[in-house]
KEKOL-546313 format. One record per atom (N, C-alpha, C): residue number from 1; residue in three letters; atom name; x, y, z. Coordinates in nm, 3 decimals. Example, Ala and Ser with C-alpha at 12.3 -4.5 7.8 and 13.67 -1.06 7.14 Angstrom:
! residues 2
[site 1, 'Ala', 'N', [1.319, -0.569, 0.780]],
[site 1, 'Ala', 'CA', [1.230, -0.450, 0.780]],
[site 1, 'Ala', 'C', [1.320, -0.330, 0.780]],
[site 2, 'Ser', 'N', [1.285, -0.225, 0.708]],
[site 2, 'Ser', 'CA', [1.367, -0.106, 0.714]],
[site 2, 'Ser', 'C', [1.290, 0.003, 0.787]],
//
This chain:
! residues 118
[site 1, 'Met', 'N', [-0.876, 0.932, 0.800]],
[site 1, 'Met', 'CA', [-0.974, 0.872, 0.887]],
[site 1, 'Met', 'C', [-1.070, 0.790, 0.799]],
[site 2, 'Ser', 'N', [-1.101, 0.671, 0.844]],
[site 2, 'Ser', 'CA', [-1.188, 0.584, 0.767]],
[site 2, 'Ser', 'C', [-1.335, 0.624, 0.784]],
[site 3, 'Arg', 'N', [-1.421, 0.564, 0.703]],
[site 3, 'Arg', 'CA', [-1.564, 0.595, 0.713]],
[site 3, 'Arg', 'C', [-1.620, 0.559, 0.850]],
[site 4, 'Gly', 'N', [-1.578, 0.443, 0.899]],
[site 4, 'Gly', 'CA', [-1.625, 0.400, 1.031]],
[site 4, 'Gly', 'C', [-1.583, 0.497, 1.140]],
[site 5, 'Ser', 'N', [-1.460, 0.544, 1.131]],
[site 5, 'Ser', 'CA', [-1.411, 0.640, 1.231]],
[site 5, 'Ser', 'C', [-1.487, 0.772, 1.221]],
[site 6, 'Arg', 'N', [-1.515, 0.814, 1.099]],
[site 6, 'Arg', 'CA', [-1.592, 0.938, 1.082]],
[site 6, 'Arg', 'C', [-1.733, 0.923, 1.139]],
[site 7, 'Ala', 'N', [-1.794, 0.809, 1.114]],
[site 7, 'Ala', 'CA', [-1.929, 0.785, 1.165]],
[site 7, 'Ala', 'C', [-1.929, 0.784, 1.318]],
[site 8, 'Leu', 'N', [-1.830, 0.718, 1.378]],
[site 8, 'Leu', 'CA', [-1.820, 0.718, 1.523]],
[site 8, 'Leu', 'C', [-1.797, 0.859, 1.578]],
[site 9, 'Thr', 'N', [-1.714, 0.935, 1.510]],
[site 9, 'Thr', 'CA', [-1.686, 1.072, 1.555]],
[site 9, 'Thr', 'C', [-1.814, 1.156, 1.551]],
[site 10, 'Val', 'N', [-1.893, 1.141, 1.445]],
[site 10, 'Val', 'CA', [-2.019, 1.215, 1.435]],
[site 10, 'Val', 'C', [-2.114, 1.172, 1.546]],
[site 11, 'Met', 'N', [-2.120, 1.042, 1.572]],
[site 11, 'Met', 'CA', [-2.209, 0.995, 1.679]],
[site 11, 'Met', 'C', [-2.161, 1.044, 1.816]],
[site 12, 'Tyr', 'N', [-2.031, 1.041, 1.839]],
[site 12, 'Tyr', 'CA', [-1.977, 1.093, 1.966]],
[site 12, 'Tyr', 'C', [-2.013, 1.241, 1.983]],
[site 13, 'Ala', 'N', [-1.997, 1.318, 1.877]],
[site 13, 'Ala', 'CA', [-2.028, 1.461, 1.884]],
[site 13, 'Ala', 'C', [-2.177, 1.483, 1.911]],
[site 14, 'Ala', 'N', [-2.263, 1.403, 1.846]],
[site 14, 'Ala', 'CA', [-2.408, 1.417, 1.867]],
[site 14, 'Ala', 'C', [-2.445, 1.384, 2.012]],
[site 15, 'Val', 'N', [-2.387, 1.278, 2.067]],
[site 15, 'Val', 'CA', [-2.416, 1.241, 2.206]],
[site 15, 'Val', 'C', [-2.366, 1.350, 2.301]],
[site 16, 'Ala', 'N', [-2.246, 1.403, 2.275]],
[site 16, 'Ala', 'CA', [-2.191, 1.509, 2.362]],
[site 16, 'Ala', 'C', [-2.280, 1.633, 2.358]],
[site 17, 'Leu', 'N', [-2.327, 1.670, 2.238]],
[site 17, 'Leu', 'CA', [-2.416, 1.786, 2.227]],
[site 17, 'Leu', 'C', [-2.549, 1.762, 2.298]],
[site 18, 'Trp', 'N', [-2.605, 1.643, 2.282]],
[site 18, 'Trp', 'CA', [-2.733, 1.613, 2.347]],
[site 18, 'Trp', 'C', [-2.719, 1.616, 2.499]],
[site 19, 'Leu', 'N', [-2.612, 1.555, 2.550]],
[site 19, 'Leu', 'CA', [-2.594, 1.556, 2.695]],
[site 19, 'Leu', 'C', [-2.566, 1.697, 2.747]],
[site 20, 'Ser', 'N', [-2.496, 1.777, 2.669]],
[site 20, 'Ser', 'CA', [-2.473, 1.916, 2.710]],
[site 20, 'Ser', 'C', [-2.604, 1.993, 2.712]],
[site 21, 'Phe', 'N', [-2.687, 1.974, 2.610]],
[site 21, 'Phe', 'CA', [-2.818, 2.039, 2.605]],
[site 21, 'Phe', 'C', [-2.903, 1.998, 2.727]],
[site 22, 'Cys', 'N', [-2.904, 1.867, 2.756]],
[site 22, 'Cys', 'CA', [-2.982, 1.819, 2.870]],
[site 22, 'Cys', 'C', [-2.929, 1.876, 3.001]],
[site 23, 'Thr', 'N', [-2.798, 1.890, 3.012]],
[site 23, 'Thr', 'CA', [-2.739, 1.946, 3.134]],
[site 23, 'Thr', 'C', [-2.784, 2.090, 3.154]],
[site 24, 'Val', 'N', [-2.780, 2.168, 3.047]],
[site 24, 'Val', 'CA', [-2.819, 2.310, 3.056]],
[site 24, 'Val', 'C', [-2.968, 2.322, 3.087]],
[site 25, 'Arg', 'N', [-3.051, 2.239, 3.023]],
[site 25, 'Arg', 'CA', [-3.196, 2.247, 3.043]],
[site 25, 'Arg', 'C', [-3.238, 2.207, 3.185]],
[site 26, 'Thr', 'N', [-3.164, 2.113, 3.245]],
[site 26, 'Thr', 'CA', [-3.204, 2.065, 3.377]],
[site 26, 'Thr', 'C', [-3.133, 2.136, 3.491]],
[site 27, 'Trp', 'N', [-3.040, 2.223, 3.459]],
[site 27, 'Trp', 'CA', [-2.965, 2.292, 3.565]],
[site 27, 'Trp', 'C', [-3.061, 2.373, 3.653]],
[site 28, 'Gly', 'N', [-3.057, 2.351, 3.779]],
[site 28, 'Gly', 'CA', [-3.140, 2.424, 3.874]],
[site 28, 'Gly', 'C', [-3.275, 2.361, 3.901]],
[site 29, 'Thr', 'N', [-3.321, 2.269, 3.818]],
[site 29, 'Thr', 'CA', [-3.451, 2.205, 3.841]],
[site 29, 'Thr', 'C', [-3.437, 2.067, 3.903]],
[site 30, 'Val', 'N', [-3.321, 2.010, 3.895]],
[site 30, 'Val', 'CA', [-3.294, 1.876, 3.952]],
[site 30, 'Val', 'C', [-3.179, 1.890, 4.050]],
[site 31, 'Pro', 'N', [-3.153, 1.788, 4.131]],
[site 31, 'Pro', 'CA', [-3.040, 1.798, 4.222]],
[site 31, 'Pro', 'C', [-2.909, 1.825, 4.147]],
[site 32, 'Val', 'N', [-2.820, 1.897, 4.211]],
[site 32, 'Val', 'CA', [-2.694, 1.940, 4.148]],
[site 32, 'Val', 'C', [-2.609, 1.820, 4.105]],
[site 33, 'Trp', 'N', [-2.609, 1.715, 4.185]],
[site 33, 'Trp', 'CA', [-2.523, 1.602, 4.151]],
[site 33, 'Trp', 'C', [-2.565, 1.538, 4.019]],
[site 34, 'Thr', 'N', [-2.693, 1.537, 3.986]],
[site 34, 'Thr', 'CA', [-2.736, 1.479, 3.859]],
[site 34, 'Thr', 'C', [-2.692, 1.566, 3.741]],
[site 35, 'Ser', 'N', [-2.697, 1.698, 3.759]],
[site 35, 'Ser', 'CA', [-2.651, 1.787, 3.652]],
[site 35, 'Ser', 'C', [-2.500, 1.773, 3.632]],
[site 36, 'Leu', 'N', [-2.427, 1.761, 3.742]],
[site 36, 'Leu', 'CA', [-2.281, 1.743, 3.731]],
[site 36, 'Leu', 'C', [-2.247, 1.609, 3.667]],
[site 37, 'Ala', 'N', [-2.321, 1.506, 3.703]],
[site 37, 'Ala', 'CA', [-2.298, 1.374, 3.642]],
[site 37, 'Ala', 'C', [-2.324, 1.379, 3.491]],
[site 38, 'Met', 'N', [-2.429, 1.451, 3.451]],
[site 38, 'Met', 'CA', [-2.458, 1.463, 3.309]],
[site 38, 'Met', 'C', [-2.351, 1.546, 3.237]],
[site 39, 'Ala', 'N', [-2.298, 1.646, 3.304]],
[site 39, 'Ala', 'CA', [-2.191, 1.728, 3.245]],
[site 39, 'Ala', 'C', [-2.065, 1.644, 3.225]],
[site 40, 'Val', 'N', [-2.032, 1.560, 3.323]],
[site 40, 'Val', 'CA', [-1.917, 1.470, 3.308]],
[site 40, 'Val', 'C', [-1.942, 1.369, 3.197]],
[site 41, 'Ala', 'N', [-2.064, 1.318, 3.190]],
[site 41, 'Ala', 'CA', [-2.099, 1.224, 3.084]],
[site 41, 'Ala', 'C', [-2.089, 1.290, 2.946]],
[site 42, 'Ala', 'N', [-2.115, 1.419, 2.938]],
[site 42, 'Ala', 'CA', [-2.104, 1.490, 2.811]],
[site 42, 'Ala', 'C', [-1.958, 1.500, 2.766]],
[site 43, 'Leu', 'N', [-1.864, 1.492, 2.860]],
[site 43, 'Leu', 'CA', [-1.722, 1.497, 2.824]],
[site 43, 'Leu', 'C', [-1.668, 1.361, 2.778]],
[site 44, 'Ala', 'N', [-1.735, 1.253, 2.815]],
[site 44, 'Ala', 'CA', [-1.688, 1.120, 2.778]],
[site 44, 'Ala', 'C', [-1.679, 1.099, 2.626]],
[site 45, 'Pro', 'N', [-1.775, 1.142, 2.546]],
[site 45, 'Pro', 'CA', [-1.760, 1.124, 2.401]],
[site 45, 'Pro', 'C', [-1.640, 1.200, 2.342]],
[site 46, 'Val', 'N', [-1.597, 1.305, 2.410]],
[site 46, 'Val', 'CA', [-1.478, 1.378, 2.361]],
[site 46, 'Val', 'C', [-1.357, 1.285, 2.364]],
[site 47, 'Val', 'N', [-1.349, 1.199, 2.465]],
[site 47, 'Val', 'CA', [-1.241, 1.101, 2.472]],
[site 47, 'Val', 'C', [-1.247, 1.007, 2.351]],
[site 48, 'Gly', 'N', [-1.369, 0.969, 2.311]],
[site 48, 'Gly', 'CA', [-1.385, 0.884, 2.193]],
[site 48, 'Gly', 'C', [-1.338, 0.953, 2.066]],
[site 49, 'Val', 'N', [-1.366, 1.081, 2.052]],
[site 49, 'Val', 'CA', [-1.321, 1.156, 1.934]],
[site 49, 'Val', 'C', [-1.168, 1.163, 1.932]],
[site 50, 'Val', 'N', [-1.109, 1.189, 2.048]],
[site 50, 'Val', 'CA', [-0.962, 1.195, 2.055]],
[site 50, 'Val', 'C', [-0.904, 1.058, 2.021]],
[site 51, 'Arg', 'N', [-0.965, 0.953, 2.071]],
[site 51, 'Arg', 'CA', [-0.917, 0.818, 2.043]],
[site 51, 'Arg', 'C', [-0.922, 0.788, 1.893]],
[site 52, 'Glu', 'N', [-1.032, 0.821, 1.829]],
[site 52, 'Glu', 'CA', [-1.045, 0.796, 1.685]],
[site 52, 'Glu', 'C', [-0.940, 0.876, 1.607]],
[site 53, 'Thr', 'N', [-0.911, 0.997, 1.650]],
[site 53, 'Thr', 'CA', [-0.809, 1.078, 1.584]],
[site 53, 'Thr', 'C', [-0.671, 1.016, 1.600]],
[site 54, 'Val', 'N', [-0.641, 0.967, 1.720]],
[site 54, 'Val', 'CA', [-0.512, 0.903, 1.745]],
[site 54, 'Val', 'C', [-0.498, 0.775, 1.664]],
[site 55, 'Val', 'N', [-0.604, 0.696, 1.658]],
[site 55, 'Val', 'CA', [-0.601, 0.572, 1.580]],
[site 55, 'Val', 'C', [-0.578, 0.603, 1.432]],
[site 56, 'Ala', 'N', [-0.643, 0.706, 1.381]],
[site 56, 'Ala', 'CA', [-0.623, 0.744, 1.240]],
[site 56, 'Ala', 'C', [-0.479, 0.786, 1.215]],
[site 57, 'Glu', 'N', [-0.420, 0.860, 1.306]],
[site 57, 'Glu', 'CA', [-0.280, 0.902, 1.292]],
[site 57, 'Glu', 'C', [-0.186, 0.782, 1.297]],
[site 58, 'Glu', 'N', [-0.215, 0.687, 1.385]],
[site 58, 'Glu', 'CA', [-0.132, 0.566, 1.392]],
[site 58, 'Glu', 'C', [-0.142, 0.485, 1.264]],
[site 59, 'Arg', 'N', [-0.261, 0.478, 1.206]],
[site 59, 'Arg', 'CA', [-0.276, 0.406, 1.079]],
[site 59, 'Arg', 'C', [-0.195, 0.473, 0.968]],
[site 60, 'Arg', 'N', [-0.195, 0.606, 0.964]],
[site 60, 'Arg', 'CA', [-0.113, 0.676, 0.865]],
[site 60, 'Arg', 'C', [0.035, 0.648, 0.887]],
[site 61, 'Thr', 'N', [0.078, 0.649, 1.012]],
[site 61, 'Thr', 'CA', [0.218, 0.624, 1.043]],
[site 61, 'Thr', 'C', [0.258, 0.483, 1.003]],
[site 62, 'Val', 'N', [0.173, 0.386, 1.031]],
[site 62, 'Val', 'CA', [0.203, 0.247, 0.993]],
[site 62, 'Val', 'C', [0.210, 0.234, 0.841]],
[site 63, 'Ala', 'N', [0.123, 0.301, 0.770]],
[site 63, 'Ala', 'CA', [0.127, 0.296, 0.623]],
[site 63, 'Ala', 'C', [0.257, 0.354, 0.569]],
[site 64, 'Val', 'N', [0.302, 0.465, 0.627]],
[site 64, 'Val', 'CA', [0.430, 0.525, 0.584]],
[site 64, 'Val', 'C', [0.545, 0.430, 0.613]],
[site 65, 'Leu', 'N', [0.545, 0.370, 0.731]],
[site 65, 'Leu', 'CA', [0.653, 0.277, 0.767]],
[site 65, 'Leu', 'C', [0.653, 0.154, 0.677]],
[site 66, 'Arg', 'N', [0.534, 0.103, 0.643]],
[site 66, 'Arg', 'CA', [0.529, -0.011, 0.552]],
[site 66, 'Arg', 'C', [0.582, 0.024, 0.414]],
[site 67, 'Glu', 'N', [0.550, 0.145, 0.368]],
[site 67, 'Glu', 'CA', [0.601, 0.188, 0.237]],
[site 67, 'Glu', 'C', [0.752, 0.198, 0.239]],
[site 68, 'Arg', 'N', [0.807, 0.256, 0.345]],
[site 68, 'Arg', 'CA', [0.953, 0.266, 0.357]],
[site 68, 'Arg', 'C', [1.017, 0.128, 0.362]],
[site 69, 'Glu', 'N', [0.957, 0.038, 0.438]],
[site 69, 'Glu', 'CA', [1.011, -0.098, 0.449]],
[site 69, 'Glu', 'C', [1.003, -0.169, 0.314]],
[site 70, 'Gly', 'N', [0.897, -0.142, 0.239]],
[site 70, 'Gly', 'CA', [0.886, -0.200, 0.105]],
[site 70, 'Gly', 'C', [0.997, -0.153, 0.013]],
[site 71, 'Arg', 'N', [1.032, -0.023, 0.023]],
[site 71, 'Arg', 'CA', [1.142, 0.028, -0.058]],
[site 71, 'Arg', 'C', [1.274, -0.034, -0.016]],
[site 72, 'Arg', 'N', [1.293, -0.050, 0.116]],
[site 72, 'Arg', 'CA', [1.417, -0.113, 0.164]],
[site 72, 'Arg', 'C', [1.425, -0.257, 0.116]],
[site 73, 'Ala', 'N', [1.312, -0.329, 0.121]],
[site 73, 'Ala', 'CA', [1.310, -0.468, 0.077]],
[site 73, 'Ala', 'C', [1.343, -0.477, -0.071]],
[site 74, 'Ala', 'N', [1.291, -0.383, -0.151]],
[site 74, 'Ala', 'CA', [1.322, -0.383, -0.294]],
[site 74, 'Ala', 'C', [1.471, -0.360, -0.317]],
[site 75, 'Trp', 'N', [1.530, -0.271, -0.238]],
[site 75, 'Trp', 'CA', [1.675, -0.246, -0.252]],
[site 75, 'Trp', 'C', [1.753, -0.370, -0.214]],
[site 76, 'Arg', 'N', [1.710, -0.438, -0.105]],
[site 76, 'Arg', 'CA', [1.779, -0.561, -0.063]],
[site 76, 'Arg', 'C', [1.765, -0.668, -0.169]],
[site 77, 'Asp', 'N', [1.648, -0.677, -0.233]],
[site 77, 'Asp', 'CA', [1.628, -0.777, -0.338]],
[site 77, 'Asp', 'C', [1.720, -0.749, -0.456]],
[site 78, 'Ala', 'N', [1.735, -0.621, -0.492]],
[site 78, 'Ala', 'CA', [1.823, -0.587, -0.603]],
[site 78, 'Ala', 'C', [1.968, -0.620, -0.568]],
[site 79, 'Ala', 'N', [2.008, -0.593, -0.444]],
[site 79, 'Ala', 'CA', [2.145, -0.624, -0.402]],
[site 79, 'Ala', 'C', [2.167, -0.775, -0.402]],
[site 80, 'Ala', 'N', [2.068, -0.852, -0.356]],
[site 80, 'Ala', 'CA', [2.080, -0.998, -0.356]],
[site 80, 'Ala', 'C', [2.088, -1.052, -0.498]],
[site 81, 'Ala', 'N', [2.013, -0.993, -0.591]],
[site 81, 'Ala', 'CA', [2.017, -1.037, -0.730]],
[site 81, 'Ala', 'C', [2.154, -1.009, -0.792]],
[site 82, 'Ala', 'N', [2.211, -0.894, -0.761]],
[site 82, 'Ala', 'CA', [2.345, -0.862, -0.812]],
[site 82, 'Ala', 'C', [2.449, -0.958, -0.756]],
[site 83, 'Leu', 'N', [2.437, -0.991, -0.628]],
[site 83, 'Leu', 'CA', [2.530, -1.086, -0.567]],
[site 83, 'Leu', 'C', [2.515, -1.224, -0.628]],
[site 84, 'Ala', 'N', [2.391, -1.267, -0.651]],
[site 84, 'Ala', 'CA', [2.368, -1.396, -0.713]],
[site 84, 'Ala', 'C', [2.424, -1.400, -0.855]],
[site 85, 'Gln', 'N', [2.407, -1.289, -0.929]],
[site 85, 'Gln', 'CA', [2.462, -1.283, -1.065]],
[site 85, 'Gln', 'C', [2.614, -1.293, -1.063]],
[site 86, 'Ala', 'N', [2.677, -1.226, -0.968]],
[site 86, 'Ala', 'CA', [2.822, -1.234, -0.956]],
[site 86, 'Ala', 'C', [2.867, -1.376, -0.922]],
[site 87, 'Glu', 'N', [2.791, -1.444, -0.838]],
[site 87, 'Glu', 'CA', [2.826, -1.582, -0.804]],
[site 87, 'Glu', 'C', [2.809, -1.675, -0.922]],
[site 88, 'Val', 'N', [2.706, -1.651, -1.004]],
[site 88, 'Val', 'CA', [2.686, -1.733, -1.123]],
[site 88, 'Val', 'C', [2.801, -1.711, -1.221]],
[site 89, 'Glu', 'N', [2.842, -1.586, -1.239]],
[site 89, 'Glu', 'CA', [2.954, -1.558, -1.329]],
[site 89, 'Glu', 'C', [3.083, -1.620, -1.278]],
[site 90, 'Ala', 'N', [3.103, -1.620, -1.148]],
[site 90, 'Ala', 'CA', [3.223, -1.681, -1.090]],
[site 90, 'Ala', 'C', [3.217, -1.833, -1.103]],
[site 91, 'Ala', 'N', [3.099, -1.891, -1.101]],
[site 91, 'Ala', 'CA', [3.085, -2.036, -1.112]],
[site 91, 'Ala', 'C', [3.133, -2.085, -1.248]],
[site 92, 'Cys', 'N', [3.119, -2.004, -1.351]],
[site 92, 'Cys', 'CA', [3.168, -2.042, -1.483]],
[site 92, 'Cys', 'C', [3.318, -2.068, -1.478]],
[site 93, 'Cys', 'N', [3.390, -1.978, -1.417]],
[site 93, 'Cys', 'CA', [3.535, -1.995, -1.408]],
[site 93, 'Cys', 'C', [3.572, -2.110, -1.316]],
[site 94, 'Glu', 'N', [3.491, -2.136, -1.214]],
[site 94, 'Glu', 'CA', [3.517, -2.250, -1.127]],
[site 94, 'Glu', 'C', [3.498, -2.380, -1.204]],
[site 95, 'Arg', 'N', [3.394, -2.386, -1.290]],
[site 95, 'Arg', 'CA', [3.374, -2.505, -1.373]],
[site 95, 'Arg', 'C', [3.493, -2.523, -1.468]],
[site 96, 'Trp', 'N', [3.542, -2.415, -1.523]],
[site 96, 'Trp', 'CA', [3.655, -2.423, -1.615]],
[site 96, 'Trp', 'C', [3.778, -2.477, -1.542]],
[site 97, 'Trp', 'N', [3.798, -2.430, -1.422]],
[site 97, 'Trp', 'CA', [3.915, -2.471, -1.345]],
[site 97, 'Trp', 'C', [3.904, -2.617, -1.303]],
[site 98, 'Thr', 'N', [3.788, -2.658, -1.259]],
[site 98, 'Thr', 'CA', [3.772, -2.796, -1.211]],
[site 98, 'Thr', 'C', [3.758, -2.897, -1.324]],
[site 99, 'Ser', 'N', [3.731, -2.853, -1.446]],
[site 99, 'Ser', 'CA', [3.720, -2.946, -1.559]],
[site 99, 'Ser', 'C', [3.847, -2.948, -1.641]],
[site 100, 'Cys', 'N', [3.956, -2.906, -1.583]],
[site 100, 'Cys', 'CA', [4.087, -2.905, -1.651]],
[site 100, 'Cys', 'C', [4.081, -2.826, -1.781]],
[site 101, 'Ala', 'N', [4.016, -2.713, -1.776]],
[site 101, 'Ala', 'CA', [4.009, -2.618, -1.887]],
[site 101, 'Ala', 'C', [3.938, -2.672, -2.009]],
[site 102, 'Thr', 'N', [3.845, -2.766, -1.990]],
[site 102, 'Thr', 'CA', [3.771, -2.818, -2.106]],
[site 102, 'Thr', 'C', [3.633, -2.755, -2.119]],
[site 103, 'Glu', 'N', [3.573, -2.708, -2.009]],
[site 103, 'Glu', 'CA', [3.441, -2.647, -2.015]],
[site 103, 'Glu', 'C', [3.450, -2.501, -1.973]],
[site 104, 'His', 'N', [3.402, -2.415, -2.060]],
[site 104, 'His', 'CA', [3.398, -2.273, -2.028]],
[site 104, 'His', 'C', [3.280, -2.213, -2.102]],
[site 105, 'Asp', 'N', [3.200, -2.131, -2.036]],
[site 105, 'Asp', 'CA', [3.086, -2.068, -2.103]],
[site 105, 'Asp', 'C', [3.135, -1.972, -2.210]],
[site 106, 'Pro', 'N', [3.067, -1.972, -2.325]],
[site 106, 'Pro', 'CA', [3.110, -1.882, -2.432]],
[site 106, 'Pro', 'C', [3.095, -1.735, -2.397]],
[site 107, 'Gly', 'N', [3.003, -1.701, -2.310]],
[site 107, 'Gly', 'CA', [2.981, -1.561, -2.277]],
[site 107, 'Gly', 'C', [3.065, -1.511, -2.161]],
[site 108, 'Cys', 'N', [3.153, -1.592, -2.106]],
[site 108, 'Cys', 'CA', [3.231, -1.553, -1.989]],
[site 108, 'Cys', 'C', [3.335, -1.447, -2.026]],
[site 109, 'Ala', 'N', [3.344, -1.346, -1.942]],
[site 109, 'Ala', 'CA', [3.439, -1.238, -1.968]],
[site 109, 'Ala', 'C', [3.583, -1.283, -1.948]],
[site 110, 'His', 'N', [3.604, -1.391, -1.875]],
[site 110, 'His', 'CA', [3.739, -1.438, -1.846]],
[site 110, 'His', 'C', [3.788, -1.540, -1.949]],
[site 111, 'Arg', 'N', [3.704, -1.577, -2.042]],
[site 111, 'Arg', 'CA', [3.739, -1.679, -2.141]],
[site 111, 'Arg', 'C', [3.840, -1.620, -2.239]],
[site 112, 'Thr', 'N', [3.939, -1.695, -2.266]],
[site 112, 'Thr', 'CA', [4.040, -1.651, -2.365]],
[site 112, 'Thr', 'C', [4.015, -1.724, -2.495]],
[site 113, 'Ser', 'N', [4.044, -1.659, -2.603]],
[site 113, 'Ser', 'CA', [4.022, -1.717, -2.736]],
[site 113, 'Ser', 'C', [4.139, -1.808, -2.769]],
[site 114, 'Trp', 'N', [4.111, -1.933, -2.808]],
[site 114, 'Trp', 'CA', [4.216, -2.030, -2.840]],
[site 114, 'Trp', 'C', [4.252, -2.029, -2.988]],
[site 115, 'Gly', 'N', [4.161, -1.994, -3.072]],
[site 115, 'Gly', 'CA', [4.183, -2.010, -3.214]],
[site 115, 'Gly', 'C', [4.252, -1.891, -3.280]],
[site 116, 'Thr', 'N', [4.263, -1.780, -3.217]],
[site 116, 'Thr', 'CA', [4.322, -1.665, -3.284]],
[site 116, 'Thr', 'C', [4.458, -1.638, -3.228]],
[site 117, 'Thr', 'N', [4.558, -1.667, -3.303]],
[site 117, 'Thr', 'CA', [4.695, -1.634, -3.264]],
[site 117, 'Thr', 'C', [4.752, -1.547, -3.373]],
[site 118, 'Ala', 'N', [4.818, -1.447, -3.336]],
[site 118, 'Ala', 'CA', [4.869, -1.355, -3.437]],
[site 118, 'Ala', 'C', [5.013, -1.375, -3.462]],
//
């Protein structure tokens, strides 16, 4: 829960307690409908506390999902890099084939040695 949510929760609790206190103090001295209205009003901040709790839980859930998605994205990036590397290595042999065997990268695994005959 963030600082703002905690502050709102404390304020909601303070308002609920004050309205409850006022309801108890005025019970029997004022018309019943006003005491009941104040009692219902004392329950309204409880909805705010529940809302802040739900919002905090949703924020935690979104953070977890973003972290998981970040790990998946990293895995996809690694797979794409491996695929790109394989394509680059294959391009060397394609250059060799299309240049009538005159150009071949020295580091290519498919390159055969021309100068060593036994």
